C-alpha positions as CSV (number, residue, x, y, z in Angstrom):
1,M,-42.3,-108.3,39.0
2,E,-46.1,-108.4,39.0
3,R,-47.9,-105.3,37.9
4,K,-51.5,-104.6,38.7
5,V,-54.0,-101.8,38.5
6,L,-54.7,-100.0,41.8
7,H,-58.3,-99.4,40.5
8,A,-60.1,-100.3,37.3
9,Q,-59.8,-96.6,36.4
10,G,-56.5,-96.1,38.1
11,P,-52.8,-96.5,37.3
12,V,-50.9,-99.7,36.8
13,C,-48.2,-100.0,39.4
14,S,-45.6,-102.5,40.4
15,R,-46.9,-104.8,43.2
16,L,-44.0,-103.7,45.4
17,I,-43.4,-99.9,45.7
18,A,-40.1,-98.2,46.5
19,G,-40.6,-95.7,49.4
20,A,-38.5,-92.5,49.4
21,W,-38.9,-91.2,52.9
22,R,-35.4,-92.1,54.1
23,W,-33.6,-91.2,50.8
24,H,-32.2,-87.9,52.1
25,T,-29.8,-90.0,54.2
26,I,-27.8,-91.4,51.2
27,S,-25.6,-89.8,48.6
28,P,-26.6,-89.0,45.0
29,E,-24.5,-92.0,43.8
30,Q,-26.2,-94.3,46.3
31,L,-29.6,-93.0,45.2
32,D,-28.8,-93.6,41.6
33,K,-27.8,-97.2,42.4
34,L,-31.0,-97.7,44.5
35,V,-33.3,-96.5,41.8
36,R,-31.7,-98.5,39.1
37,T,-31.8,-101.6,41.3
38,A,-35.5,-101.1,41.8
39,L,-36.1,-100.7,38.1
40,D,-34.0,-103.8,37.4
41,Q,-36.1,-105.8,39.8
42,G,-39.3,-104.5,38.2
43,I,-40.2,-102.1,41.0
44,T,-41.3,-99.2,38.9
45,T,-43.5,-97.3,41.3
46,F,-41.9,-94.7,43.6
47,D,-43.6,-93.2,46.6
48,H,-42.7,-89.6,47.6
49,A,-44.2,-86.9,49.8
50,D,-43.5,-83.2,49.6
51,I,-42.3,-83.2,53.3
52,Y,-39.8,-86.1,53.1
53,G,-36.3,-85.2,54.0
54,D,-37.4,-81.9,55.3
55,H,-38.7,-81.0,51.8
56,T,-35.6,-82.2,50.0
57,N,-36.2,-85.8,48.8
58,E,-38.3,-84.8,45.8
59,E,-35.7,-82.5,44.5
60,R,-32.9,-85.1,45.1
61,F,-34.9,-87.6,43.1
62,G,-35.6,-85.0,40.4
63,N,-31.9,-84.2,40.1
64,L,-31.4,-87.9,39.2
65,L,-34.2,-87.7,36.6
66,R,-32.8,-84.5,35.1
67,K,-29.5,-86.3,34.6
68,N,-31.2,-89.4,33.2
69,P,-34.5,-88.2,31.6
70,S,-35.1,-91.6,30.0
71,L,-35.7,-93.1,33.4
72,R,-39.0,-91.2,33.8
73,E,-40.8,-93.3,31.2
74,R,-39.9,-96.5,33.1
75,M,-41.6,-95.4,36.3
76,E,-44.8,-94.2,38.1
77,L,-44.4,-91.3,40.5
78,V,-46.6,-91.0,43.5
79,T,-46.4,-88.1,45.9
80,K,-48.4,-86.7,48.8
81,C,-49.3,-83.2,50.0
82,G,-51.2,-81.5,52.9
83,I,-48.8,-81.6,55.9
84,K,-47.1,-78.5,57.0
85,F,-44.7,-78.1,59.9
86,P,-42.1,-75.6,61.2
87,S,-39.1,-75.7,59.0
88,A,-36.4,-73.3,57.7
89,K,-37.7,-74.3,54.3
90,R,-41.3,-73.3,55.1
91,P,-40.9,-70.2,57.4
92,D,-44.6,-69.4,57.3
93,S,-45.5,-72.6,59.3
94,R,-45.3,-71.9,63.0
95,V,-47.2,-75.1,64.1
96,K,-47.6,-78.5,62.6
97,H,-51.0,-78.6,60.8
98,Y,-52.8,-79.9,57.7
99,D,-53.8,-77.8,54.7
100,T,-56.1,-79.3,52.0
101,S,-57.2,-75.9,50.6
102,A,-57.4,-75.6,46.9
103,D,-54.6,-73.1,46.9
104,H,-52.2,-75.3,48.8
105,I,-53.0,-78.4,46.8
106,R,-52.4,-76.6,43.6
107,W,-49.2,-75.0,44.9
108,S,-48.0,-78.4,46.2
109,V,-48.6,-80.1,42.8
110,D,-46.8,-77.4,40.9
111,N,-43.9,-77.5,43.4
112,S,-43.6,-81.3,43.3
113,L,-43.6,-81.3,39.5
114,K,-40.8,-78.8,39.6
115,M,-38.8,-80.7,42.3
116,L,-39.3,-84.1,40.6
117,G,-38.5,-82.7,37.2
118,T,-41.6,-84.1,35.5
119,D,-44.6,-82.8,33.7
120,R,-47.2,-85.1,35.5
121,L,-47.8,-87.0,38.7
122,D,-49.1,-90.5,38.1
123,L,-50.8,-90.4,41.5
124,L,-51.4,-87.6,44.0
125,L,-52.5,-88.4,47.6
126,I,-53.7,-86.3,50.5
127,H,-51.2,-87.2,53.1
128,R,-53.3,-87.0,56.2
129,P,-57.0,-86.3,56.9
130,D,-57.5,-82.6,57.6
131,P,-60.3,-81.7,60.0
132,L,-60.9,-78.4,58.0
133,T,-61.2,-80.2,54.6
134,D,-63.9,-78.7,52.4
135,P,-64.6,-81.7,50.2
136,A,-66.3,-79.7,47.5
137,E,-63.1,-77.5,47.3
138,V,-60.9,-80.6,47.1
139,A,-63.1,-82.1,44.4
140,E,-62.9,-78.9,42.3
141,V,-59.1,-78.6,42.5
142,F,-58.6,-82.4,41.9
143,S,-60.8,-82.1,38.8
144,R,-58.9,-79.2,37.4
145,L,-55.5,-80.7,38.0
146,I,-56.7,-83.9,36.2
147,Q,-58.1,-81.9,33.3
148,E,-54.8,-80.0,33.0
149,G,-52.9,-83.3,32.9
150,K,-50.7,-82.4,35.8
151,V,-52.2,-85.2,37.9
152,L,-53.4,-88.5,36.3
153,H,-55.0,-90.1,39.4
154,V,-55.8,-89.2,43.0
155,G,-56.1,-90.9,46.3
156,V,-55.7,-90.5,50.0
157,S,-53.4,-91.6,52.8
158,N,-54.2,-92.5,56.4
159,F,-58.0,-91.9,56.0
160,T,-60.6,-93.7,58.0
161,S,-63.3,-95.5,56.2
162,S,-65.8,-92.8,56.8
163,Q,-63.4,-90.1,55.6
164,F,-62.7,-92.0,52.5
165,R,-66.4,-92.5,51.7
166,M,-67.2,-88.9,52.4
167,L,-64.6,-87.5,50.1
168,Q,-65.4,-90.1,47.4
169,S,-69.0,-88.9,47.5
170,Y,-68.0,-85.5,46.2
171,L,-65.9,-86.8,43.3
172,A,-66.9,-87.8,39.7
173,F,-63.8,-90.0,39.5
174,P,-62.4,-92.6,41.9
175,L,-60.0,-92.3,44.8
176,V,-57.8,-95.1,43.6
177,T,-56.1,-96.0,46.9
178,N,-55.8,-95.3,50.6
179,Q,-52.2,-95.6,51.8
180,I,-52.5,-97.1,55.3
181,E,-50.2,-98.6,57.9
182,I,-50.6,-102.4,57.9
183,S,-48.1,-105.1,59.0
184,W,-47.7,-107.9,61.4
185,G,-47.3,-105.2,64.0
186,R,-50.5,-103.3,63.0
187,L,-53.4,-105.6,62.2
188,D,-56.3,-103.2,62.8
189,P,-57.1,-102.7,59.1
190,L,-58.0,-106.4,58.8
191,F,-60.8,-106.0,61.3
192,N,-61.8,-102.3,61.5
193,G,-63.4,-102.1,58.0
194,D,-60.5,-100.2,56.2
195,L,-59.7,-103.0,53.8
196,D,-63.4,-103.9,53.4
197,L,-64.3,-100.4,52.3
198,L,-61.5,-100.4,49.7
199,M,-62.7,-103.7,48.3
200,E,-66.2,-102.2,48.2
201,F,-64.9,-99.3,46.1
202,R,-62.6,-101.7,44.0
203,A,-59.5,-99.8,45.2
204,S,-56.4,-101.5,46.4
205,P,-54.5,-100.3,49.5
206,M,-50.9,-99.2,49.6
207,A,-49.2,-100.4,52.8
208,W,-46.7,-98.1,54.5
209,S,-44.3,-99.6,57.0
210,P,-45.2,-103.2,55.9
211,L,-42.2,-104.5,57.8
212,G,-42.9,-102.5,60.9
213,G,-40.2,-99.9,60.3
214,G,-37.6,-102.5,59.6
215,K,-38.6,-104.8,62.4
216,P,-41.2,-107.0,60.8
217,I,-41.9,-109.3,63.6
218,N,-42.6,-109.0,67.3
219,L,-42.2,-112.7,67.7
220,E,-39.7,-115.3,68.7
221,E,-38.0,-116.4,65.5
222,R,-38.7,-120.0,66.3
223,E,-42.4,-119.3,65.8
224,L,-41.9,-118.5,62.1
225,F,-38.9,-120.7,61.4
226,P,-41.1,-123.6,60.0
227,F,-42.6,-121.2,57.5
228,A,-39.2,-119.7,56.5
229,A,-38.0,-123.2,55.8
230,R,-41.1,-124.3,54.0
231,Y,-41.1,-121.3,51.6
232,N,-37.3,-120.9,51.5
233,A,-37.9,-117.3,52.5
234,T,-36.6,-114.7,54.9
235,Y,-38.8,-113.3,57.6
236,S,-39.2,-110.0,55.6
237,Q,-40.2,-111.9,52.5
238,L,-42.8,-113.8,54.5
239,A,-44.2,-110.6,56.0
240,L,-44.6,-109.1,52.5
241,A,-46.0,-112.2,51.0
242,W,-48.5,-112.5,53.9
243,L,-49.8,-109.0,53.1
244,M,-50.0,-109.6,49.4
245,R,-52.1,-112.8,50.1
246,H,-55.0,-110.6,51.2
247,P,-57.8,-110.3,48.5
248,S,-57.8,-106.5,48.7
249,G,-54.6,-106.6,46.6
250,I,-52.2,-104.8,49.0
251,F,-49.3,-103.0,47.5
252,P,-46.5,-102.9,50.1
253,I,-44.2,-99.9,50.1
254,V,-40.6,-100.9,50.9
255,G,-38.8,-98.0,52.4
256,T,-35.2,-99.0,52.3
257,T,-31.9,-97.3,51.3
258,R,-30.1,-100.6,50.6
259,P,-30.2,-102.1,47.1
260,E,-29.9,-105.6,48.5
261,R,-33.0,-105.2,50.5
262,L,-35.0,-104.3,47.4
263,E,-33.6,-107.4,45.7
264,E,-34.7,-109.5,48.8
265,A,-38.1,-107.9,48.8
266,A,-38.7,-108.5,45.1
267,R,-38.4,-112.3,45.7
268,S,-41.4,-112.2,47.9
269,I,-43.6,-111.9,44.8
270,T,-42.9,-115.5,44.0
271,I,-44.3,-116.9,47.3
272,R,-47.7,-118.4,47.0
273,M,-48.9,-118.7,50.6
274,N,-51.2,-121.4,51.7
275,R,-54.4,-120.3,53.4
276,Q,-53.8,-122.3,56.6
277,D,-50.2,-121.1,56.8
278,W,-51.6,-117.5,56.5
279,F,-53.8,-118.1,59.5
280,E,-51.1,-119.8,61.5
281,M,-48.9,-116.7,61.0
282,L,-51.9,-114.5,62.1
283,K,-52.3,-116.7,65.2
284,A,-48.6,-116.3,66.0
285,V,-48.8,-112.6,65.7
286,M,-52.0,-112.2,67.7
287,K,-50.9,-114.8,70.3
288,R,-54.4,-116.4,70.2
289,E,-56.7,-118.4,68.0
290,M,-59.2,-116.9,65.7
291,P,-62.6,-116.4,67.5
């Protein structure tokens, strides 16, 4: 599995990332097999969020690490914070909202460290842009968390280009990624400046839902069959390889609960996609020629 830096001053991650958002639906034994399969395939980066599984997935993953502490040194842990919603586990939240206050970010980090059973987060992301964000306050708490060694790197998720640039202007260190939705079913970041800005800041994007939530193509299969045969690849492998062909260096997050799907995804790394094939696939998805 290819490993690359997200940013020149950022972490080294596996090019494919294992996404944990559905992992509350499987047993501890299945989770153990899934994590070990990922590591065996060279997928060493794991993407969490404090809210996944109604605030349970981090702890479930942490239970695995507490039983097998040596696994921690083989992986990079990413988690996200900032979303609050009504839940029996968070009775103080009466409405879904965002909280990027220094107090909440610090509490979230300490709680995630406890749940995950680790002493540091390789990467902390703000999960959603908060209209009430005080960027100076965020910069201060990020700086202190990095100085304390609790967080090694920081980034954002679902930020627009202007939101990313604004927050970066307050920081003395880089936002190493913006985790965005991009796939054959959501092409906006190719054309709205999201990927351009990240390349300007030398930061690589992480792509959530790179297979469109398990449905990677809104196409007739016959439109992609020639490419599947040419590259000896499944449609999912083509969709991942197509994203990774982009010069921004996209890191797709594969959110599966099935070990065989991770094995399938890992083989997409070997596909070296031709430029014209890339544009033919784009044409098939857009249903039109390039302008």
